[in-house]
Steps between C-alpha positions, in 0.01 A plus 500: 500500500138412445403181329377480136186702448514631852439867576489696819117514493472117472792408728545778763160666517318211672776485765472873557124484531529228764768685686299824506187321611682372800684827565176709492276250665437706820515838336177688447402556139532873418264671266683723260360851443341571163743677271380847405379554141481133394212377284405159346405534138386236255719509193533317177789256522627581144462881486530603871205730447176505688297188429138499398260314730471206262875469420600144568862579452525728807637500854513729797825689550602735776624846402600816667203727431700735278623213281169316455397474139227742384438376145273203431630209290326459168245209493638162407392350168260261692331791671507755209122537494459540877483834670813624667478595865789676665587377855625751743792418738381377840666560836719225634411369852 
């Protein structure tokens, strides 16, 4: 059993990282191909809808193109007087 307040991420993960670094030391790094139809879109963290450019409560999220949000989040109370600009999804990679 793990000790008190110990979890796999705090106890085992550092060991795994060290092990894999040694195991893969002489292996070439492989570039993964870009997945088809993936886009990075800036969304509002609360609504999950497209963020306005001045939305401070936003983050980039990666979606399959067909599942990317298309509606823009309403402006926050702080930015109610500002203009709303819709951001289009951008290609990943």
